[in-house]
C-alpha positions in Angstrom: 0.1 0.2 0.2 0.9 3.5 -1.2 1.5 6.0 1.4 -0.1 9.4 1.7 2.4 12.1 2.1 1.3 15.1 4.5 1.6 18.8 2.8 3.0 19.9 6.4 4.7 18.7 9.7 1.7 18.6 12.2 2.7 22.0 14.7 1.1 23.6 17.0 -0.1 27.1 14.7 0.3 29.7 17.6 1.2 31.0 21.1 -0.9 29.6 24.2 -2.5 33.2 24.9 -3.9 33.1 20.9 -5.1 29.5 21.2 -8.6 28.3 19.6 -9.5 25.2 17.3 -8.0 24.7 14.2 -8.2 22.4 11.4 -5.4 21.0 10.2 -4.6 18.4 7.4 -6.6 15.5 8.8 -6.3 16.9 12.0 -8.5 18.8 14.6 -6.3 21.3 17.6 -8.7 21.4 20.1 -6.7 23.1 22.7 -8.2 23.1 26.7 -9.2 26.6 28.2 -10.5 28.3 25.2 -14.1 29.1 26.7 -15.7 31.4 24.2 -13.9 30.0 20.8 -15.5 29.8 17.8 -16.0 25.9 17.0 -16.2 24.0 13.4 -19.1 22.0 15.1 -20.4 18.6 13.7 -20.2 19.3 10.1 -16.9 19.1 10.3 -17.3 15.6 8.7 -19.1 16.1 5.7 -16.1 18.4 4.9 -14.0 17.6 1.7 -10.8 16.1 3.0 -11.6 15.2 6.4 -12.6 11.9 5.1 -12.5 9.7 1.7 -16.3 8.9 2.3 -17.9 11.5 4.2 -21.3 9.1 4.2 -19.4 6.7 6.3 -20.9 5.9 10.4 -18.7 7.1 12.7 -16.6 5.6 15.4 -14.4 6.7 18.3 -11.7 5.8 20.1 -10.7 8.1 23.1 -7.7 8.0 24.7 -6.2 7.5 21.2 -1.8 6.9 22.7 0.3 6.7 19.9 -2.4 5.1 18.0 -1.0 1.4 17.3 -4.8 -0.2 18.0 -7.1 2.3 15.9 -4.6 2.6 13.1 -5.0 -1.1 12.6 -8.6 -1.2 13.2 -9.7 1.3 10.6 -7.5 -0.2 8.2 -9.8 -3.4 9.1 -13.0 -1.9 9.1 -12.9 0.7 6.0 -16.6 0.2 6.4 -16.7 2.8 9.6 -14.9 6.3 9.5 -12.7 6.3 12.7 -12.1 9.1 14.9 -8.7 9.1 17.3 -9.1 11.4 19.9 -5.8 12.1 21.8 -5.1 14.9 24.4 -1.1 14.8 24.1 0.1 16.4 21.2 3.0 14.5 20.8 1.2 11.5 21.0 -1.7 13.1 18.3 1.4 13.6 15.9 2.0 10.1 16.2 -1.6 8.9 15.3 -1.1 11.4 12.5 2.0 9.9 11.3 0.5 6.9 11.2 -2.4 8.2 9.2 -0.1 9.1 6.0 2.3 6.2 6.6 -0.3 3.7 5.9 -2.7 6.1 3.8 -5.6 5.4 5.9 -8.0 7.3 4.5 -10.9 6.4 7.2 -9.3 8.1 9.6 -8.6 11.1 11.4 -7.0 12.8 14.4 -8.5 14.9 16.9 -5.9 16.5 19.3 -8.3 17.5 22.5 -9.8 16.4 25.5 -12.6 14.2 25.2 -15.4 15.5 26.5 -14.7 18.9 25.4 -14.5 17.2 21.9 -17.6 15.1 22.5 -19.7 18.3 23.5 -18.5 19.9 20.7 -18.2 17.9 17.4 -20.6 15.1 17.8 -24.3 15.3 17.2 -26.9 13.3 19.4 -27.0 9.3 18.1 -24.3 9.8 15.9 -21.7 7.3 16.9 -22.2 3.2 15.5 -18.9 2.3 18.2 -17.2 3.9 21.0 -14.0 3.0 22.3 -11.9 3.6 25.5 -8.8 2.3 25.9 -6.3 2.2 28.5 -7.3 5.3 30.1 -5.4 6.6 32.3 -6.3 5.1 35.6 -5.2 8.2 38.1 -3.9 5.6 40.7 -3.7 7.6 43.7 -7.0 8.6 45.8 -6.6 12.3 45.9 -6.0 12.3 41.4 -8.7 10.1 41.2 -10.8 13.0 40.2 -9.3 13.5 37.0 -10.5 10.0 35.5 -12.2 10.3 32.6 -14.9 7.6 33.4 -17.3 9.4 35.4 -20.9 10.6 35.2 -20.4 13.2 32.6 -18.7 11.1 30.0 -21.2 8.3 30.5 -24.2 10.9 29.6 -22.3 12.4 26.6 -21.8 8.6 25.5 -25.9 8.2 26.5 -26.3 11.2 23.9 -24.1 10.3 21.3 -24.4 6.5 21.0 -27.0 5.1 18.2 -29.5 3.1 19.5 -27.9 -0.8 19.4 -24.4 1.0 19.2 -22.2 0.0 21.9 -19.0 1.5 24.0 -16.2 -0.9 24.9 -13.6 0.3 28.0 -10.4 -1.6 28.5 -8.2 -1.7 31.4 -5.7 -3.2 33.6 -6.6 -1.6 36.7 -8.6 -3.2 39.0 -10.2 0.0 40.9 -11.0 1.5 37.6 -12.6 -1.5 36.4 -15.2 -1.5 39.4 -15.4 2.4 38.7 -16.7 1.7 34.9 -19.1 -1.0 35.8 -20.4 1.4 38.5 -20.4 4.4 36.4 -22.5 2.6 33.6 -25.0 0.6 35.8 -27.7 1.5 34.6 -26.9 -0.1 30.7 -27.1 -3.2 29.8 -23.7 -4.9 29.4 -22.9 -7.3 26.8 -21.1 -9.5 29.2 -23.8 -9.8 31.8 -24.0 -11.4 34.4 -20.0 -11.0 35.1 -19.2 -7.0 35.6 -16.4 -7.8 32.6 -15.5 -10.0 30.3 -11.6 -11.4 30.9 -11.3 -11.8 26.5 -12.5 -10.0 23.5 -11.8 -12.0 20.5 -10.7 -9.9 17.6 -9.6 -7.0 19.8 -6.6 -6.1 18.2 -3.1 -5.1 20.0 -1.6 -1.8 21.1 1.2 -0.4 23.0 -0.3 -0.9 26.7 -2.2 -4.1 25.7 1.1 -6.0 24.2 3.0 -4.5 27.9 0.2 -5.6 30.8 -0.1 -8.8 28.8 4.1 -9.3 29.2 3.6 -8.7 32.6 0.7 -11.0 33.1 -1.5 -8.6 34.3 -5.4 -8.9 34.1 -7.0 -7.3 31.4 -10.7 -6.4 31.4 -13.2 -5.7 29.1 -16.1 -4.1 29.2 -19.0 -3.3 26.7 -22.3 -1.6 27.1 -24.9 -1.3 25.0 -27.3 1.7 24.4 -31.1 0.3 23.7 
């Protein structure tokens, strides 16, 4: 497969004091603390150059890391347009480089925080799939408030998933696993009556998935269906 070539390198396009959402080549830069900024909104997914086929259903991975998992999945499931959401700029850049290296026309990168992105750029019932792979567990009790998987995120998932669609949460952290179950308690789990599954056939691989398996950590897969 021949690789696409980016027109420009991916760089932060302005000083912190001038921060605002910027649409770059195959990447949306969504900085934090830019209240009152003008956003592109959900119509961005219909714009030329974002996806090769903008009519395909949307799927999103939050906390995409360096993009190993989503790059492979986007190539394996070309009937979906995939959005990789990663708040760390240098990790987002790695995903962006994978996109061009492997000519993944159904992948787009968002460098931004998950909740802010969802609220500004995803319409109600617009997602066919959602994934959160190994979100930061913030293991210290005093830092647990920073975890992504809490009620505000669950409410956004509820708003943006299509009827019958699913969100899959993957973690190696036992306490975070329990919090995931408690947060989505009112949902019907695809793996009931167990609180999580120990295997998920066809899941794929990622940096953390491989790392924790090598360290013989228990991987926990949670899937919740919205009906």
